[in-house]
N, C-alpha and C positions, 0 to 999 in steps of 0.2 A: 505494500499500499504505500502510495506517494505521501508526503507528509502536510504539504499546505496547500488551499486553495483558499481563492476571492470569488465571491458570491455578488453578482454586479444585478442589483434589483432596480427596476423600470416601471415597467406597468403590469407589477406583480407584489403588488404591496400586501404580503402575507406572509407566514411561515408554514402553513399547512398545507397539504394537497399541492407542492411548491416544485415543478418539474426539478429544475437548476438545483436549487439548494438539495433536494433529494439527493441527487448525481453527485453532486458535491460530500454531502454526507456520506455517502457510502464508501467514495473513493477514496475519501481524503483522513486522516487522523485530526489536522487543524481545518477549520473553515470561517473564516473569512464573511460577512455581510458588508456590502458597502451600499449607500445612497447619494447618487449626485443630484445637488439641485444644479443643471445645466445652465449655464447662462447662453450657451448657444440659443437654447430656447426661450430662455427668463426674460432675456434682455430684446427679446420683439415682441413684448407682450407692449398692448397700447395704454395698460393703466397699470397700478401699481397697488393696487385692490381687487385681486383678479379672485373669485371666489375658489380657481380650481389650485392658485398654489396654497389657499388657505387649506382646502380639504387635503391637498398633499402631506402639506407640512402636519396637521393636526395626525393624519395616518403616521407621518413618521415616527413620531415622538411615541405613539401607543405602539406602532413595530417593532420599536428599540426594547421598550417592555414587554413584548411578547415573546420576540429572541429571549429577554434576561431568564424568562419564566421558563421557556422551553428548556433552555438550557439546564437551571436550575433544578428542573423537574429528573434530568437525567446526566444528573451529576457534576456537571459542569459549571463553572464558577466566573464571573465577572466578563459574559458574556454580553453582546447587544449589538446595537446596529452602528456602523461607522456612517458618519455623514461630511460629505465635502459640498464646495459650493464654488465653481467655475466650469471650465470647459471639460466637459465630461469624457470627451476623447483623451485630454491631457492627464484626467484627474486620475480614470483607472488603473493608466497605463505606471504613473507614479507611484501611487498605492501599491501597486502590485509589484513593483520592484523593491518599495521598501519593505513590503512585509515579508519578501522573499517567497511570492506563490511559484509554483510549477503550473498554474495553470489557474486562468480566469472562466466563471462559466456563468451564463447569463439566459436568458429565455428570450424569443426569438422574435425580431420584430419586422414587419411587410412592409414599412413606409421606407419611400427610395430613399431621404435624408439618412433616415436611422441605417438603411443596410450600408450606404457609404460612410456614413460614420464608423461602423461594427468592421467594417473592411479595414479600414485606417489605423483601427484598435487593437486588430487582429496581427496586421501586420506590423505594427509600433510592438509589440507582445513579442511575435515570433523573433524579431531583430532584437530582443531581448533575453531570449532563450525562455519564453512565455508559452506558453499554448494556449490557444480562446477554443472555446465550443459555446455552442448553443441548443436551445432543444424547444420544442413547441410546447405553448400554456398555453397562451391568453385566445386558441383555436383549439377546435375537436379536429379538426381535419387539416392538413395545409400543404400549399402549394402543389406538387404532383400527387398527392392520395387522392384525389375524384379526377379522373379524367375519362374522355369519350372513348368507345372503342378503339378510335383510330391513335388512340394516345394525345389528343391536344386537349387543351383546357376550354372547360363549358363558358359557352355565353348566352344561354339560356336557362333560368334558373328550375323550371320544371324538371329538367331532365338531370340536373344537375341536383337536387332534392330528393330525386329517386334511386341517386348512384350514392349520393351522400348517407342515405337512409340503410341503403343495405352494407355500404360499409362499419357505419356505426354501429361497435357490438361492446361487449362489457368490460373489452382493453381498453377501449379507447376513452371512455368513461371513468374507467378504473383511479382512484384516489391514489396522490400517489403517499407512501408512509412515513414522511419526516421524522416523524416523532419515533419511530426505531434507532434510527442514529444520531440524533439529537445530542448524545454525549461529546459528539465531534466539534461543535461548537467551542472555537477559540476565543479564551480573553481578551480582551479588547486591550489595546496599547495605552499607557497612562495618559491622562489627558486629553482623551477623547470628550468631547462635547458638541451637542446637534444647536446648531445655530436656530435664534431664534427670528421669526418673517421681519422683524426690524433691522438684523443680519442680513439677510439677502435682502434688504431697500424694497421689504412689502410690508403694508400697512393691514388690517385685519378689513375684511368683505365685511357683506351682511352674513354670510352664511349662516352664523350662529342663530340669527333672529330668523331664516329661513325653517330651523329644525329639521333639517336634512339630515338623516341617520347617519353616523360617517364610521368610517374605520369599517374593520373585519364585524365585530357586534352590531354594527347597524346595517352589514348586508346581509348578517346573519336575523336580525330581525326582522327585516323587510321580507327577506323570506320565505318564514316562518307566518308571515300574514298573507303572504299570496299562496301559500300552497294549498288552502281550501277553497282559495280564489281561482285557481287555474281552471277548471274544471269551467266555468265560465267567460274565463278570458276570450273566446271566439265571438263572443255577441257582444261582450262589454267593451271592447278592446278602442272601439270606435269614438264614444264620448266623452267627450274631455272632461265633462262635469261627472262624471262616472267613477267612481274607484275599480277600475277594469286592469287598468296594467301592472307590471309589476314593482316599478322605478328602482327596477337594480342597475339599468344602463350605465350609470355614473361610475357603480361597484365593478360593474364587467370591465369599462373603461381604464381603472387604474390599477384592478388584481386584487382589489378586496375583497373580493368571493372568486372563486374556483368554476369556472364554464363548466368542469365535468360535473361538479358535484350539481350542478342547476341542471343539464343533461339526462343525467341522473335519476332527478324527481320529475322532469318531464316524461322520461322514457317511461317509468313506473307507472304515472297515469294515462300516459299514453296507450299503453299494450291494455290497461284495462276497460279501453273504447273512449274515453276521455274526448271528444273534439278539442276542448279547449287546450287541452294539455297537446294534442295534435298539431293546433294551432300555433302557439308558443314554441313548439319544438320548431317548426316551419322558421321562427324569427332566429332561433338560433343557426340555423343553416343558411338564411339569407348573412347571417352574418359571418359566417362561414366562406361562403360565396364571394362576395363585395372583398373580402382579405386574398383571397387568390386573382382575385381580377386584378386587383391593384397590386399583387406579385406579380404575375405575368405580364400586366400592361401598365408597366408603371405612369407612359405618356397620358394615362386620364387624369392625372394631377391639373394637367394646364390644356389638354386635350380632349376633345367630342371621345367615345368611346369607339363610334362609328365615324370615319374621316370624312364620311360625305357631309355630316352635318356641321361641321367646321364652316359649309359655307353659309351657313345660318345670318343672316346680319342683324346683329342686335341694335336697340336704341341707345343712342346718348341723351339719358332721360334723368338730368339730376335733379332737378325737383320732384318727379315720380321717384327717383330713388330716395331721398332724403323721407319723403312722405312712407313708403314701405318702413324705413330704417324706422323712423319716430312713431309709428302707430297713427298716421293721418290718412290713410288713406280711404275713409268713407265708407268700408265694408266691415263692419263691427266684428264680424269672425277673423279676419286678417286682424284687426288691431288687437284684439283681445290676444289670438297668440301672440303676437311680438310684443306685447307690452306683459304677457306673463315671463318669454325671454329674456327681456329686461330687466325687470325685477328680481327672477329667481333664478336664471343661467339654465332653465327648462322649457322643455315644449315638448307638448302632447304628440304622441307621432301619427295620428290624422293632420292634425293641425301643421305638420312638417310640409305632410303633400300640400296640405290647402294655401301656405304663404308661399310655398317655389313655385309651385303652378301659375299664382299669381301675379308673381315676381318676373316669369319670364314667358307666360301668356296673357297674361291682361295686360304689365306695363313695358311687356317686352326686352325686357334688363338682360343681360349675360347672367347666365347661370353661376359664370365663378364669380361672379360678385356678390352672389347670395349666400353660397360657400363659403368664403372669404367671411363674409359675416357672422356666420355661425358658428365659424372657426374662433371668431375672438369672443362669442357670450356661451355655448353651449358648455355646461357644467361637463355633459358626457362627449365632448367632442373626438370623433375619430376619423380618421381621414378617409379609412377606405368606404367605411357604411356612409360619411357623410356625402362625400363624392359622388358613390352609388345612389343615394337618394334623389341627390338636385338633378344628375343625368337623366334618372329615372323620370322626374317630373319637369325637366326642359325635352326630351324626349330625344337627347342625344345620346344616352349609354346604351350598354347592354341589356334586353329583357326589358327597353323602358315604356312606359306608357305612349302610346300611340301619338301619332304629332298632330292627329286630328280629332284625339280626345280631349277637351280642355275643363279644366274643373269649372261649374258654374260656383261663385263664391255664394252666391245668395243661398240656395239650393243645397249647396253641402252645411250651411248653417242651420236650417229648417231640418235640414236630415237628421245632424248628430248631435244638436243644441237645440232642439226643436223649442223647449220653453226659453230657453238664452239666460240659463243658469251661468253659464260657463260666464256667457258674454259680459252678464252683470257685475262679475266679480271682479274683472280687470277694465269695464270702462262703469265704472259706477255713476258717470253722467247721464248714462243710460237707463238708471235705476227703475225711471217712473216710466217709459218706453212701455207699453202694451205688447205682448207676447205678436198681434198680429205683424206688427212692424220692427218688432227689436231687430229682425235679420237687415232690413234694409231701412231705413229711416228715412232717407231720401224719398220714401214715398209719401210722407205723411204730408199733408195740407196746412197750411200755417196754422189754422187754429189747430189741429191736431196738435202740432207742436204745442202751441200755449198752453193747451190741458195738460200738458205732461211736462210743463215747465222748460222744454228746450227748442233754444233754436240753431237751427243748423248753418253753420258757417260762422257761429261764436261760441257756443258749447260742443259740439261735435261738427268734424268734417262735411263736406258735400264729398261726392264721390270723386276722386281724382279721375276717373275713366269711365266710360260708361262699357260695362261689360260684352254687350254684343254687338256693338263697335269693336271692341277691342280682338274679342273671338275673330272680326272677319279676317284684322290684320294680321291677327298668330296665321291665319288659314292661308295669308299671302304670302306668307314671311316663310312660309314652309312650302311654296308651289311646286320647288325644283322638284320634293319627292314626287309630283306624279309622273313625270320623267326624269329618273334622277340621273340617268348617261346624258 
């Protein structure tokens, strides 16, 4: 058995069912763990009050305690999490050399910049005589594990899901028994300390006031709450005013819960015939699908998945863009969804589709602008899923919404928030608007507005576009698809 290893933690902020940690503990006598607050990422953030940094920092503190407890329970002392603040590509190499480890182990990332970073780290470590290895952990099936019979990556979800389900077995869902080897966690060098938010150049966000369950304990709390509701997921998931989803997306994003634990729970209910569990399992498949697409087609970060859609001529409409960003479109469901995002960092999945369709199909604005906006504001921002979702809505991606199918923001509101409960929660200025008009107040006559204490243009904006005319413009925008050659 080799002597020392370093586990580089990133999107896997837990110490249970952790692939890289398990392999390190099983193979090495002394194992150190490090998390790096990467300035190559942090320095690009537009605000110093970022909920995600707040979430991660709180979890890093708790992860240190979890590692210490895990080590103590298995006869190791003074273990814990080492934390660095700087360029991760440099900090990891320097720390590995200082500790005298033989190998750095980490869990695999699928984003192009992360892949390039890891390649640089691997090269620098190799030059120093240190090995580098990565493991599948954040998805169930990755890279080339699900291919067509011709050996090509899928570009359509339904056949991918069928193949994915056939490959998903008990082994793929089996948890890594980290605790079995936890006695190999190494004591930290003297003087190790975790920087505060202020040390990182950040200040607390409104995360605490939102009462979002954080860390592994929070993730387990949410899962426990969702398990009895999973059977109804298929019917409840599209209604933003209903407690129908799991709210686990941010925990999946930062790895405070294992994807294998979630899949095991879903498979168990799905096998008993639960349609809700089958639908939720499909959502996990979508997540793997988009990660696979990003790995095989990294160009989707800046280009359409199908190159022909790069012919689309998007509008330069700064006033419409600002109205969308600031929740001033005059379409209540769109504006309520955008306020939810701005105030909480979360947006219900149905609403993500609605606002993305509205930006691209009603306002005619490039999906890439919306994707970047979500990247700034979503607590659970994940490049592969976010990119896939935006290209789906814009009709430019793989297995996307057909370009001639365009969400009507009014009928979407009537269908999925019929009594306006969600709208009124985030648009209190519309609280007294009757259900008849809550989905489109612009249809109200002046006397009707007066009766509910509302004046359009003062208390709530007029619609920035007419949906019918916008729809015709979108059909013209994609007219070349009638004869793509």
